[in-house]
DSSP file (Angstrom, degrees, kcal/mol; ACC not computed):
  #  RESIDUE AA STRUCTURE BP1 BP2  ACC     N-H-->O    O-->H-N    N-H-->O    O-->H-N    TCO  KAPPA ALPHA  PHI   PSI    X-CA   Y-CA   Z-CA
    1    1 A M              0   0    0      0, 0.0     2,-0.0     0, 0.0     5,-0.0   0.000 360.0 360.0 360.0 136.9   15.6   25.6    0.2
    2    2 A D     >  -     0   0    0      1,-0.1     4,-2.7     4,-0.0     5,-0.2  -0.156 360.0 -93.8 -77.8 173.3   14.2   24.5   -3.2
    3    3 A R  H  > S+     0   0    0      2,-0.2     4,-2.4     1,-0.2     5,-0.2   0.888 125.3  50.9 -60.1 -42.9   16.3   23.3   -6.2
    4    4 A M  H  > S+     0   0    0      1,-0.2     4,-3.1     2,-0.2     5,-0.3   0.957 111.8  48.1 -66.8 -49.2   16.5   26.7   -7.8
    5    5 A G  H  > S+     0   0    0      1,-0.2     4,-2.2     2,-0.2    -2,-0.2   0.890 112.7  48.5 -55.3 -42.3   17.7   28.2   -4.5
    6    6 A R  H  X S+     0   0    0     -4,-2.7     4,-2.1     2,-0.2    -1,-0.2   0.905 112.0  48.2 -58.2 -46.1   20.2   25.5   -4.1
    7    7 A L  H  X S+     0   0    0     -4,-2.4     4,-2.3    -5,-0.2    -2,-0.2   0.913 110.0  52.7 -66.9 -43.1   21.5   25.9   -7.6
    8    8 A G  H  X S+     0   0    0     -4,-3.1     4,-1.9     1,-0.2    -1,-0.2   0.914 111.1  47.7 -64.0 -41.3   21.8   29.7   -7.2
    9    9 A Q  H  X S+     0   0    0     -4,-2.2     4,-2.6    -5,-0.3    -1,-0.2   0.872 109.8  50.8 -65.5 -34.1   23.7   29.3   -4.2
   10   10 A E  H  X S+     0   0    0     -4,-2.1     4,-2.4     2,-0.2    -2,-0.2   0.878 111.5  49.1 -67.9 -34.5   26.0   26.7   -5.8
   11   11 A M  H  X S+     0   0    0     -4,-2.3     4,-2.0     2,-0.2    -2,-0.2   0.889 110.3  51.2 -77.0 -32.7   26.6   29.1   -8.7
   12   12 A I  H  < S+     0   0    0     -4,-1.9     6,-0.2     2,-0.2    -2,-0.2   0.927 112.4  45.8 -62.4 -48.0   27.4   32.0   -6.3
   13   13 A N  H >< S+     0   0    0     -4,-2.6     3,-1.8     1,-0.2    -2,-0.2   0.939 110.1  56.3 -59.4 -44.4   29.9   29.7   -4.4
   14   14 A Y  H 3< S+     0   0    0     -4,-2.4    -2,-0.2     1,-0.3    -1,-0.2   0.877 117.6  32.8 -50.5 -45.6   31.3   28.7   -7.8
   15   15 A Y  T >< S+     0   0    0     -4,-2.0     3,-1.9    -5,-0.1    -1,-0.3   0.160  84.8 159.0 -98.3  15.0   31.9   32.4   -8.7
   16   16 A A  T <   +     0   0    0     -3,-1.8    -3,-0.1     1,-0.3    -4,-0.0  -0.026  69.9  22.0 -45.5 134.6   32.8   33.5   -5.2
   17   17 A G  T 3  S+     0   0    0     -5,-0.1    -1,-0.3     1,-0.1    -4,-0.1   0.527 104.1  92.0  87.1   2.5   34.8   36.8   -5.4
   18   18 A D    <>  +     0   0    0     -3,-1.9     4,-2.1    -6,-0.2     3,-0.5  -0.577  43.5 167.5-128.7  71.2   33.5   37.6   -8.9
   19   19 A P  H  > S+     0   0    0      0, 0.0     4,-3.0     0, 0.0     5,-0.3   0.841  73.7  62.2 -60.8 -31.9   30.4   39.8   -8.4
   20   20 A R  H  > S+     0   0    0      1,-0.2     4,-2.4     2,-0.2     5,-0.1   0.976 109.6  39.8 -54.2 -52.9   30.3   40.8  -12.1
   21   21 A R  H  > S+     0   0    0     -3,-0.5     4,-2.2     1,-0.2     5,-0.2   0.905 116.6  50.6 -69.7 -37.7   29.8   37.2  -13.2
   22   22 A I  H  X S+     0   0    0     -4,-2.1     4,-1.6    -7,-0.3    -1,-0.2   0.908 111.5  47.0 -60.9 -42.8   27.4   36.5  -10.4
   23   23 A N  H  X S+     0   0    0     -4,-3.0     4,-2.0    -5,-0.2    -2,-0.2   0.851 109.5  56.9 -67.3 -33.8   25.3   39.5  -11.1
   24   24 A H  H  X S+     0   0    0     -4,-2.4     4,-2.3    -5,-0.3    -2,-0.2   0.956 109.0  42.9 -60.0 -56.2   25.3   38.5  -14.9
   25   25 A F  H  X S+     0   0    0     -4,-2.2     4,-1.8     1,-0.2    -1,-0.2   0.767 112.8  52.4 -70.3 -24.5   23.8   35.1  -14.3
   26   26 A L  H  X S+     0   0    0     -4,-1.6     4,-2.2    -5,-0.2    -1,-0.2   0.884 111.8  46.0 -71.3 -43.8   21.2   36.3  -11.8
   27   27 A K  H  X S+     0   0    0     -4,-2.0     4,-2.5    -5,-0.2     5,-0.2   0.918 113.0  49.9 -68.6 -37.8   20.0   39.0  -14.2
   28   28 A V  H  X S+     0   0    0     -4,-2.3     4,-3.4     1,-0.2     5,-0.2   0.958 111.7  50.0 -58.1 -49.2   19.9   36.5  -17.1
   29   29 A Y  H  X S+     0   0    0     -4,-1.8     4,-2.5    24,-0.3    -2,-0.2   0.877 110.6  49.6 -60.8 -40.3   17.9   34.1  -14.8
   30   30 A G  H  X S+     0   0    0     -4,-2.2     4,-1.6     2,-0.2    -1,-0.2   0.902 113.8  43.1 -73.9 -37.8   15.5   36.8  -13.9
   31   31 A F  H  X S+     0   0    0     -4,-2.5     4,-3.3     2,-0.2     5,-0.3   0.939 116.0  50.0 -66.5 -45.2   14.8   37.9  -17.5
   32   32 A A  H  X S+     0   0    0     -4,-3.4     4,-2.5    -5,-0.2     5,-0.2   0.906 111.8  48.1 -59.1 -43.4   14.6   34.1  -18.7
   33   33 A K  H  X S+     0   0    0     -4,-2.5     4,-2.1    -5,-0.2    -1,-0.2   0.913 115.3  45.4 -66.3 -42.3   12.1   33.3  -15.8
   34   34 A A  H  X S+     0   0    0     -4,-1.6     4,-2.6    -5,-0.2    -2,-0.2   0.917 115.9  44.3 -67.6 -46.0   10.0   36.4  -16.7
   35   35 A I  H  X S+     0   0    0     -4,-3.3     4,-2.8     2,-0.2     5,-0.2   0.962 114.3  50.2 -65.1 -48.9   10.0   35.8  -20.5
   36   36 A G  H  X>S+     0   0    0     -4,-2.5     5,-2.2    -5,-0.3     4,-0.8   0.906 112.2  48.0 -49.4 -48.4    9.3   32.0  -20.0
   37   37 A A  H ><5S+     0   0    0     -4,-2.1     3,-0.9     1,-0.2    -1,-0.2   0.933 112.0  48.3 -66.1 -46.8    6.4   32.8  -17.7
   38   38 A S  H 3<5S+     0   0    0     -4,-2.6    -1,-0.2     1,-0.3    -2,-0.2   0.868 110.0  53.2 -58.0 -38.0    4.9   35.4  -20.1
   39   39 A E  H 3<5S-     0   0    0     -4,-2.8    -1,-0.3    -5,-0.2    -2,-0.2   0.625 113.4-119.7 -79.3 -12.8    5.2   33.0  -23.0
   40   40 A G  T <<5 -     0   0    0     -3,-0.9    -3,-0.2    -4,-0.8    -2,-0.1   0.793  41.0-176.9  84.4  31.4    3.4   30.3  -21.2
   41   41 A L      < -     0   0    0     -5,-2.2    -1,-0.1     1,-0.1     2,-0.1  -0.217  32.1-107.4 -54.1 148.8    6.1   27.5  -21.1
   42   42 A D     >  -     0   0    0      1,-0.1     4,-2.7     4,-0.0     3,-0.3  -0.356  36.7 -98.6 -71.0 165.0    5.0   24.3  -19.5
   43   43 A R  H  > S+     0   0    0      1,-0.2     4,-2.5     2,-0.2     5,-0.2   0.889 120.5  49.1 -55.8 -45.3    6.4   23.5  -16.1
   44   44 A G  H  > S+     0   0    0      2,-0.2     4,-1.8     1,-0.2    -1,-0.2   0.846 112.8  45.5 -67.6 -32.9    9.2   21.2  -17.3
   45   45 A T  H  > S+     0   0    0     -3,-0.3     4,-2.4     2,-0.2     5,-0.2   0.902 111.3  55.1 -73.4 -40.9   10.6   23.6  -20.0
   46   46 A Q  H  X S+     0   0    0     -4,-2.7     4,-2.8     2,-0.2    -2,-0.2   0.924 108.1  47.1 -59.3 -43.4   10.4   26.4  -17.6
   47   47 A E  H  X S+     0   0    0     -4,-2.5     4,-2.3    -5,-0.2    -1,-0.2   0.945 112.9  49.0 -63.5 -45.8   12.5   24.5  -15.1
   48   48 A I  H  X S+     0   0    0     -4,-1.8     4,-2.0     2,-0.2    -1,-0.2   0.832 111.0  51.1 -65.6 -31.3   15.0   23.6  -17.7
   49   49 A L  H  X S+     0   0    0     -4,-2.4     4,-2.9     2,-0.2     5,-0.2   0.951 111.3  47.4 -60.4 -54.8   15.1   27.2  -18.9
   50   50 A E  H  X S+     0   0    0     -4,-2.8     4,-2.0    -5,-0.2    -2,-0.2   0.900 112.8  47.9 -63.6 -40.9   15.7   28.5  -15.4
   51   51 A I  H  X S+     0   0    0     -4,-2.3     4,-2.0     1,-0.2    -1,-0.2   0.940 113.3  47.9 -58.3 -49.1   18.4   26.0  -14.7
   52   52 A A  H  X S+     0   0    0     -4,-2.0     4,-1.2     1,-0.2    -2,-0.2   0.883 109.2  54.9 -61.5 -38.9   20.1   26.7  -18.0
   53   53 A A  H  < S+     0   0    0     -4,-2.9   -24,-0.3     1,-0.2     4,-0.3   0.904 109.2  46.4 -65.6 -40.0   19.9   30.5  -17.3
   54   54 A L  H  < S+     0   0    0     -4,-2.0     3,-0.3    -5,-0.2    -1,-0.2   0.907 124.7  32.7 -65.0 -37.6   21.7   30.2  -13.9
   55   55 A T  H >< S+     0   0    0     -4,-2.0     3,-2.2     1,-0.2     4,-0.2   0.370  82.1 110.2-101.4   1.4   24.4   27.9  -15.4
   56   56 A H  T 3< S+     0   0    0     -4,-1.2     3,-0.3     1,-0.3    -1,-0.2   0.789  87.3  37.7 -57.5 -30.8   24.7   29.3  -18.9
   57   57 A D  T >  S+     0   0    0     -3,-0.3     3,-2.6    -4,-0.3     4,-0.4   0.279  78.2 116.3-103.6   8.7   28.2   30.9  -18.3
   58   58 A I  T <   +     0   0    0     -3,-2.2     4,-0.5     1,-0.3     3,-0.5   0.755  68.0  63.2 -47.7 -27.9   29.6   28.2  -16.1
   59   59 A G  T 3> S+     0   0    0     -3,-0.3     4,-2.5    -4,-0.2    -1,-0.3   0.624  77.9  87.5 -77.1 -12.7   32.2   27.4  -18.7
   60   60 A I  H <> S+     0   0    0     -3,-2.6     4,-3.0     1,-0.2     5,-0.3   0.934  84.9  53.4 -54.4 -49.2   33.9   30.8  -18.4
   61   61 A K  H  > S+     0   0    0     -3,-0.5     4,-1.8    -4,-0.4    -1,-0.2   0.936 114.7  39.7 -48.8 -56.3   36.1   29.8  -15.5
   62   62 A Q  H  > S+     0   0    0     -4,-0.5     4,-3.0     1,-0.2     5,-0.3   0.835 112.6  55.8 -63.8 -35.2   37.5   26.8  -17.2
   63   63 A S  H  X>S+     0   0    0     -4,-2.5     4,-3.2     1,-0.2     6,-0.9   0.935 108.7  48.4 -66.9 -42.6   37.7   28.7  -20.5
   64   64 A E  H  X5S+     0   0    0     -4,-3.0     4,-0.9     4,-0.3    -1,-0.2   0.899 114.8  45.7 -65.5 -35.5   39.9   31.4  -18.9
   65   65 A I  H  <5S+     0   0    0     -4,-1.8    -2,-0.2    -5,-0.3    -1,-0.2   0.943 122.4  34.6 -73.2 -43.9   42.2   28.8  -17.3
   66   66 A K  H  <5S+     0   0    0     -4,-3.0    -2,-0.2    -5,-0.1    -3,-0.2   0.863 137.7  15.2 -81.9 -39.3   42.6   26.7  -20.4
   67   67 A Y  H  <5S-     0   0    0     -4,-3.2    -3,-0.2    -5,-0.3    -2,-0.1   0.540  90.9-121.3-119.6  -9.6   42.6   29.3  -23.2
   68   68 A G  S  <<S+     0   0    0     -5,-0.9     2,-0.3    -4,-0.9    -4,-0.3   0.797  84.4  93.6  73.7  27.0   43.1   32.6  -21.4
   69   69 A S        -     0   0    0     -6,-0.9    -2,-0.3    -9,-0.1    -1,-0.2  -0.994  64.3-153.9-154.1 140.4   39.7   33.7  -22.9
   70   70 A S        +     0   0    0     -2,-0.3     5,-0.1    -7,-0.1   -10,-0.1   0.066  45.0 154.4-100.9  23.7   36.0   33.8  -22.1
   71   71 A A     >  -     0   0    0      1,-0.1     4,-2.1    -8,-0.1     3,-0.5  -0.129  55.8-117.3 -47.5 142.9   35.1   33.7  -25.8
   72   72 A G  H  > S+     0   0    0      1,-0.2     4,-2.6     2,-0.2     5,-0.2   0.863 112.8  60.4 -54.6 -43.1   31.5   32.2  -26.4
   73   73 A Q  H  > S+     0   0    0      1,-0.2     4,-1.2     2,-0.2    -1,-0.2   0.905 109.5  41.5 -63.2 -40.6   33.1   29.2  -28.4
   74   74 A Y  H  > S+     0   0    0     -3,-0.5     4,-3.2     2,-0.2     5,-0.4   0.898 110.5  56.8 -76.9 -36.1   35.1   28.1  -25.4
   75   75 A Q  H  X S+     0   0    0     -4,-2.1     4,-3.0     1,-0.2    -2,-0.2   0.952 106.7  52.1 -52.9 -48.9   32.2   28.7  -22.9
   76   76 A Q  H  < S+     0   0    0     -4,-2.6    -1,-0.2     1,-0.2    -2,-0.2   0.837 114.6  41.4 -64.8 -30.0   30.2   26.4  -25.1
   77   77 A T  H  < S+     0   0    0     -4,-1.2    -1,-0.2    -3,-0.3    -2,-0.2   0.882 122.4  35.4 -79.4 -41.6   32.8   23.8  -24.9
   78   78 A E  H  X S+     0   0    0     -4,-3.2     4,-1.1     1,-0.2    -2,-0.2   0.770 104.9  71.3 -82.5 -26.2   33.8   24.0  -21.2
   79   79 A G  H  X S+     0   0    0     -4,-3.0     4,-2.2    -5,-0.4     5,-0.2   0.819  87.9  57.2 -74.1 -32.0   30.4   24.8  -19.8
   80   80 A P  H  > S+     0   0    0      0, 0.0     4,-2.8     0, 0.0     5,-0.2   0.922 104.9  49.5 -67.7 -38.1   28.5   21.4  -20.1
   81   81 A P  H  > S+     0   0    0      0, 0.0     4,-1.9     0, 0.0    -2,-0.2   0.895 114.4  45.7 -65.7 -33.4   31.0   19.2  -18.2
   82   82 A E  H  X S+     0   0    0     -4,-1.1     4,-1.7     2,-0.2     5,-0.2   0.890 113.1  48.7 -76.8 -34.2   31.0   21.6  -15.3
   83   83 A A  H  X S+     0   0    0     -4,-2.2     4,-3.5     2,-0.2     5,-0.4   0.957 109.9  53.7 -66.8 -46.0   27.2   22.1  -15.3
   84   84 A E  H  X S+     0   0    0     -4,-2.8     4,-2.4     1,-0.3     5,-0.2   0.935 107.5  50.6 -56.6 -43.1   26.8   18.2  -15.4
   85   85 A K  H  X S+     0   0    0     -4,-1.9     4,-1.7    -5,-0.2    -1,-0.3   0.908 115.1  42.0 -61.8 -38.5   29.0   17.8  -12.4
   86   86 A M  H  X S+     0   0    0     -4,-1.7     4,-1.6     2,-0.2    -2,-0.2   0.876 114.2  49.4 -79.0 -34.9   27.1   20.4  -10.4
   87   87 A L  H  <>S+     0   0    0     -4,-3.5     5,-2.3     2,-0.2     4,-0.3   0.870 109.6  53.8 -69.1 -37.4   23.6   19.3  -11.4
   88   88 A N  H ><5S+     0   0    0     -4,-2.4     3,-2.1    -5,-0.4    -2,-0.2   0.952 105.5  53.2 -55.7 -53.1   24.5   15.7  -10.6
   89   89 A R  H 3<5S+     0   0    0     -4,-1.7    -1,-0.2     1,-0.3    -2,-0.2   0.899 109.1  49.9 -44.1 -48.0   25.6   16.8   -7.1
   90   90 A L  T 3<5S-     0   0    0     -4,-1.6    -1,-0.3    -5,-0.1    -2,-0.2   0.445 116.6-115.4 -83.4   8.6   22.2   18.5   -6.7
   91   91 A G  T < 5 +     0   0    0     -3,-2.1    -3,-0.2    -4,-0.3     2,-0.2   0.791  52.0 168.8  71.8  30.4   20.3   15.3   -7.9
   92   92 A V      < -     0   0    0     -5,-2.3    -1,-0.2     1,-0.1    -2,-0.0  -0.511  44.0 -96.7 -76.5 147.6   18.8   16.7  -11.1
   93   93 A D     >  -     0   0    0     -2,-0.2     4,-2.4     1,-0.1     3,-0.1  -0.258  28.7-123.9 -58.2 145.4   17.2   14.2  -13.5
   94   94 A K  H  > S+     0   0    0      2,-0.2     4,-2.9     1,-0.2     5,-0.2   0.858 111.2  56.3 -64.8 -36.9   19.6   13.1  -16.4
   95   95 A T  H  > S+     0   0    0      2,-0.2     4,-1.7     1,-0.2    -1,-0.2   0.870 109.1  47.0 -63.1 -37.0   17.1   14.2  -19.0
   96   96 A V  H  > S+     0   0    0      2,-0.2     4,-2.7    -3,-0.1     5,-0.2   0.926 113.1  48.1 -70.4 -48.9   17.1   17.7  -17.5
   97   97 A I  H  X S+     0   0    0     -4,-2.4     4,-3.2     1,-0.2     5,-0.3   0.966 108.2  54.6 -60.0 -51.3   20.9   17.8  -17.3
   98   98 A D  H  X S+     0   0    0     -4,-2.9     4,-1.9     1,-0.2    -1,-0.2   0.901 113.3  42.3 -54.3 -47.2   21.2   16.6  -20.9
   99   99 A R  H  X S+     0   0    0     -4,-1.7     4,-3.0     2,-0.2    -1,-0.2   0.928 112.8  53.1 -60.3 -47.0   19.0   19.5  -22.1
  100  100 A V  H  X S+     0   0    0     -4,-2.7     4,-2.4     1,-0.2    -2,-0.2   0.924 110.0  48.4 -51.4 -48.8   20.6   22.0  -19.8
  101  101 A C  H  X S+     0   0    0     -4,-3.2     4,-2.5    -5,-0.2    -1,-0.2   0.883 108.6  53.2 -66.6 -36.5   24.0   21.0  -21.3
  102  102 A W  H  < S+     0   0    0     -4,-1.9     4,-0.5    -5,-0.3    -2,-0.2   0.960 109.6  48.8 -58.2 -50.7   22.8   21.3  -24.8
  103  103 A L  H >X S+     0   0    0     -4,-3.0     3,-1.1     1,-0.2     4,-0.6   0.898 110.1  50.4 -56.5 -39.5   21.6   24.8  -24.1
  104  104 A I  H >< S+     0   0    0     -4,-2.4     3,-1.1     1,-0.2     4,-0.3   0.940 109.1  52.6 -62.9 -43.3   24.9   25.8  -22.5
  105  105 A A  T 3< S+     0   0    0     -4,-2.5    -1,-0.2     1,-0.2    -2,-0.2   0.528 119.8  35.0 -75.9  -1.6   26.7   24.4  -25.5
  106  106 A H  T X4 S+     0   0    0     -3,-1.1     3,-1.8    -4,-0.5    -1,-0.2   0.291  79.2 106.9-131.3  14.7   24.4   26.6  -27.8
  107  107 A H  T << S+     0   0    0     -3,-1.1    -2,-0.1    -4,-0.6    -3,-0.1   0.645  86.4  46.4 -74.5 -10.4   23.7   29.8  -26.0
  108  108 A H  T 3  S+     0   0    0     -4,-0.3     2,-0.6   -36,-0.1    -1,-0.3   0.146  91.4  97.3-109.0  20.7   26.0   31.7  -28.3
  109  109 A T    <   +     0   0    0     -3,-1.8    13,-0.1     1,-0.1    -3,-0.0  -0.931  45.0 174.7-104.5 114.5   24.6   30.1  -31.4
  110  110 A Y        +     0   0    0     -2,-0.6     2,-0.4     3,-0.0     3,-0.3   0.316  49.6  85.5-108.1   5.9   22.0   32.4  -32.9
  111  111 A T  S    S+     0   0    0      1,-0.2     3,-0.1     3,-0.0    36,-0.0  -0.858  91.2  12.3-109.9 149.9   21.1   30.6  -36.0
  112  112 A D  S    S+     0   0    0     -2,-0.4     2,-0.5     1,-0.2    -1,-0.2   0.842  75.3 174.3  62.7  35.8   18.6   27.8  -36.5
  113  113 A I        +     0   0    0     -3,-0.3    -1,-0.2     1,-0.2     3,-0.0  -0.668   6.0 163.6 -74.7 124.3   17.0   28.3  -33.1
  114  114 A R        +     0   0    0     -2,-0.5     2,-0.3    -3,-0.1    -1,-0.2   0.609  44.4  66.6-115.4 -21.5   14.0   26.0  -33.0
  115  115 A D  S  > S-     0   0    0      1,-0.1     4,-2.8     0, 0.0     5,-0.2  -0.777  72.8-127.9-114.6 154.3   12.9   25.6  -29.4
  116  116 A A  H  > S+     0   0    0     -2,-0.3     4,-2.8     1,-0.2     5,-0.2   0.888 108.1  53.1 -66.5 -37.7   11.4   28.1  -27.0
  117  117 A D  H  > S+     0   0    0      2,-0.2     4,-2.2     1,-0.2    -1,-0.2   0.913 113.7  44.4 -61.8 -42.1   14.0   27.4  -24.1
  118  118 A H  H  > S+     0   0    0      2,-0.2     4,-2.6     1,-0.2     5,-0.3   0.974 115.3  46.9 -70.0 -49.9   16.9   28.1  -26.5
  119  119 A Q  H  X S+     0   0    0     -4,-2.8     4,-2.6     1,-0.2    -2,-0.2   0.951 115.5  46.4 -58.6 -49.5   15.2   31.2  -28.0
  120  120 A I  H  X S+     0   0    0     -4,-2.8     4,-2.6     1,-0.2    -1,-0.2   0.833 110.5  51.6 -67.1 -36.2   14.4   32.6  -24.6
  121  121 A L  H  X S+     0   0    0     -4,-2.2     4,-2.2    -5,-0.2    -1,-0.2   0.915 110.2  49.4 -68.9 -38.3   17.8   31.9  -23.1
  122  122 A V  H  X S+     0   0    0     -4,-2.6     4,-2.5     2,-0.2    -2,-0.2   0.965 112.9  47.5 -58.6 -52.5   19.5   33.7  -26.0
  123  123 A E  H  X S+     0   0    0     -4,-2.6     4,-2.3    -5,-0.3    -2,-0.2   0.894 111.3  49.1 -61.0 -40.1   17.2   36.7  -25.6
  124  124 A A  H  X S+     0   0    0     -4,-2.6     4,-1.3     2,-0.2    -1,-0.2   0.890 113.0  49.2 -66.5 -36.7   17.6   36.9  -21.7
  125  125 A D  H  X S+     0   0    0     -4,-2.2     4,-2.9     1,-0.2     3,-0.2   0.928 111.5  48.5 -65.3 -44.1   21.4   36.7  -22.2
  126  126 A F  H  X S+     0   0    0     -4,-2.5     4,-2.6     1,-0.2     5,-0.3   0.868 104.4  59.5 -66.5 -35.4   21.2   39.4  -24.8
  127  127 A L  H  X S+     0   0    0     -4,-2.3     4,-0.8     1,-0.2    -1,-0.2   0.875 113.5  39.0 -56.6 -33.0   19.0   41.7  -22.6
  128  128 A V  H  X S+     0   0    0     -4,-1.3     4,-2.9    -3,-0.2     5,-0.2   0.905 115.4  50.5 -83.4 -43.6   21.8   41.7  -20.0
  129  129 A N  H  X S+     0   0    0     -4,-2.9     4,-2.6     1,-0.2     6,-0.2   0.851 103.4  60.1 -65.9 -31.1   24.7   41.9  -22.4
  130  130 A I  H  <>S+     0   0    0     -4,-2.6     5,-2.5    -5,-0.2    -1,-0.2   0.920 114.5  35.7 -60.9 -42.3   23.2   44.8  -24.3
  131  131 A Y  H ><5S+     0   0    0     -4,-0.8     3,-0.6    -5,-0.3    -2,-0.2   0.904 118.2  50.3 -78.4 -39.4   23.3   46.8  -21.1
  132  132 A E  H 3<5S+     0   0    0     -4,-2.9    -2,-0.2     1,-0.2    -3,-0.2   0.813 117.8  39.8 -64.8 -31.4   26.5   45.4  -19.7
  133  133 A D  T 3<5S-     0   0    0     -4,-2.6    -1,-0.2    -5,-0.2    -2,-0.2   0.362 106.1-127.7 -96.6   3.5   28.4   46.0  -23.1
  134  134 A D  T < 5 -     0   0    0     -3,-0.6    -3,-0.2    -4,-0.2    -4,-0.1   0.947  32.3-157.3  41.1  62.0   26.7   49.4  -23.5
  135  135 A M      < -     0   0    0     -5,-2.5    -1,-0.1    -6,-0.2     5,-0.1  -0.439  17.4-111.7 -67.0 137.0   25.5   48.5  -27.0
  136  136 A P    >>  -     0   0    0      0, 0.0     4,-2.1     0, 0.0     3,-0.7  -0.312  29.6-108.4 -71.9 153.0   24.8   51.5  -29.3
  137  137 A P  H 3> S+     0   0    0      0, 0.0     4,-1.9     0, 0.0     5,-0.1   0.742 116.8  54.3 -61.5 -28.4   21.1   52.0  -30.2
  138  138 A D  H 3> S+     0   0    0      2,-0.2     4,-1.8     1,-0.2     5,-0.1   0.903 110.4  50.5 -73.7 -37.8   21.5   50.9  -34.1
  139  139 A A  H <> S+     0   0    0     -3,-0.7     4,-2.3     1,-0.2    -1,-0.2   0.897 109.0  50.2 -63.3 -42.0   23.1   47.6  -32.8
  140  140 A I  H  X S+     0   0    0     -4,-2.1     4,-2.2     1,-0.2    -1,-0.2   0.909 109.6  49.8 -62.3 -44.4   20.2   47.1  -30.4
  141  141 A R  H  X S+     0   0    0     -4,-1.9     4,-2.4     2,-0.2    -1,-0.2   0.850 110.0  52.3 -61.5 -36.3   17.6   47.6  -33.1
  142  142 A S  H  X S+     0   0    0     -4,-1.8     4,-2.8     2,-0.2     5,-0.2   0.918 109.7  47.2 -63.0 -48.7   19.5   45.1  -35.2
  143  143 A V  H  X>S+     0   0    0     -4,-2.3     4,-2.4     2,-0.2     5,-1.5   0.870 109.3  55.7 -57.1 -40.8   19.5   42.5  -32.4
  144  144 A H  H  <5S+     0   0    0     -4,-2.2    -2,-0.2     3,-0.2    -1,-0.2   0.954 115.3  37.7 -58.6 -50.9   15.8   43.1  -32.0
  145  145 A D  H  <5S+     0   0    0     -4,-2.4    -2,-0.2     1,-0.2    -1,-0.2   0.850 126.1  34.3 -70.7 -37.1   15.1   42.4  -35.7
  146  146 A R  H  <5S+     0   0    0     -4,-2.8    -3,-0.2    -5,-0.1    -2,-0.2   0.836 130.6  20.3 -91.9 -33.2   17.5   39.6  -36.2
  147  147 A V  T  <5S+     0   0    0     -4,-2.4    -3,-0.2    -5,-0.2     2,-0.2   0.850  96.9  84.6-112.2 -48.8   17.6   37.7  -32.9
  148  148 A F      < +     0   0    0     -5,-1.5   -28,-0.1    -4,-0.2   -29,-0.0  -0.386  37.5 154.2 -66.8 130.3   14.5   38.3  -30.8
  149  149 A K        +     0   0    0     -2,-0.2    -1,-0.2   -30,-0.1     2,-0.1   0.633  41.9  87.2-122.3 -34.8   11.4   36.3  -31.6
  150  150 A T  S  > S-     0   0    0      1,-0.1     4,-2.5   -31,-0.1     5,-0.2  -0.415  72.0-131.1 -78.8 151.9    9.2   36.0  -28.6
  151  151 A K  H  > S+     0   0    0      2,-0.2     4,-1.9     1,-0.2     5,-0.1   0.885 108.5  50.4 -67.5 -36.0    6.6   38.7  -27.9
  152  152 A A  H  > S+     0   0    0      2,-0.2     4,-2.5     1,-0.2    -1,-0.2   0.927 110.1  48.6 -67.1 -47.8    7.7   39.0  -24.3
  153  153 A G  H  > S+     0   0    0      2,-0.2     4,-2.5     1,-0.2    -2,-0.2   0.923 113.4  46.6 -57.4 -50.0   11.4   39.4  -25.2
  154  154 A K  H  X S+     0   0    0     -4,-2.5     4,-2.5     1,-0.2    -1,-0.2   0.850 111.6  51.3 -57.8 -39.7   10.7   42.0  -27.8
  155  155 A K  H  X S+     0   0    0     -4,-1.9     4,-2.3    -5,-0.2    -1,-0.2   0.923 111.0  48.4 -65.4 -42.7    8.4   43.9  -25.5
  156  156 A M  H  X S+     0   0    0     -4,-2.5     4,-2.5     2,-0.2     5,-0.2   0.957 111.6  49.3 -61.7 -48.8   11.1   43.9  -22.7
  157  157 A L  H  X S+     0   0    0     -4,-2.5     4,-1.9     1,-0.2    -1,-0.2   0.904 111.2  48.0 -61.3 -41.5   13.8   45.1  -25.0
  158  158 A R  H  X>S+     0   0    0     -4,-2.5     4,-1.0     1,-0.2     5,-0.9   0.856 111.6  51.9 -69.9 -31.5   11.7   47.9  -26.4
  159  159 A A  H  <5S+     0   0    0     -4,-2.3    -2,-0.2    -5,-0.2    -1,-0.2   0.892 110.0  48.3 -67.4 -39.3   10.7   49.0  -22.9
  160  160 A L  H  <5S+     0   0    0     -4,-2.5    -2,-0.2     1,-0.2    -1,-0.2   0.873 126.2  26.5 -64.1 -39.8   14.3   49.1  -21.8
  161  161 A Y  H  <5S-     0   0    0     -4,-1.9    -1,-0.2    -5,-0.2    -2,-0.2   0.315 101.3-127.8-112.1   7.3   15.5   51.1  -24.7
  162  162 A E  T  <5       0   0    0     -4,-1.0    -3,-0.2    -3,-0.1    -4,-0.1   0.860 360.0 360.0  41.5  64.5   12.4   52.9  -25.7
  163  163 A F      <       0   0    0     -5,-0.9    -4,-0.1    -6,-0.1    -5,-0.1   0.365 360.0 360.0-135.9 360.0   12.0   52.2  -29.3
C-alpha cells in the first residue's frame, strides 16, 4: 500500500465509528486532488496538498474532548500535534509534516491566502461544506466571489450548483 493509502487507512481508523467525519475528509481529499491536478501543481506540492486534505480535520476529536466544540479555531489549534504524531509514525519527511501542520492550522483562515496548496485546500473544504451544510444559493455565490481563486475550483463549484 502506498503512502496515501496508508494515511487514508490511518485516518479511517482514527475516526472509526464516525462515518460523517470519514466521508467528509475523503471528499475533501478527492476535490483537492482533482483541483491540484487541474491546476498543474508540482509533485511535491500535490503530495503536501493531498496529505493535508486527508488530515485537515484531525483536530476535531481533541477539540470536542477539550472544548466541547469542533469550531474551526479549536481544530486549527488541536490538529497539528495530532497530525504530526500520525505522520511521524508513517515516516513522512519533517519538511512535509511542517507544511501539512501549517495548512491544518490555517485551513479555516480565508484571508491573506498566498500559496496554491492553501488556496486549494480551502476550496476543496468549501466544496464539501457547502453541500453538507446545505448552504443557500446566495451564500454559495458569495463564497465563489470572495474565496475561490483557482480556475478548476470555480469551475467545479459552478458545475455543482449550476450558476
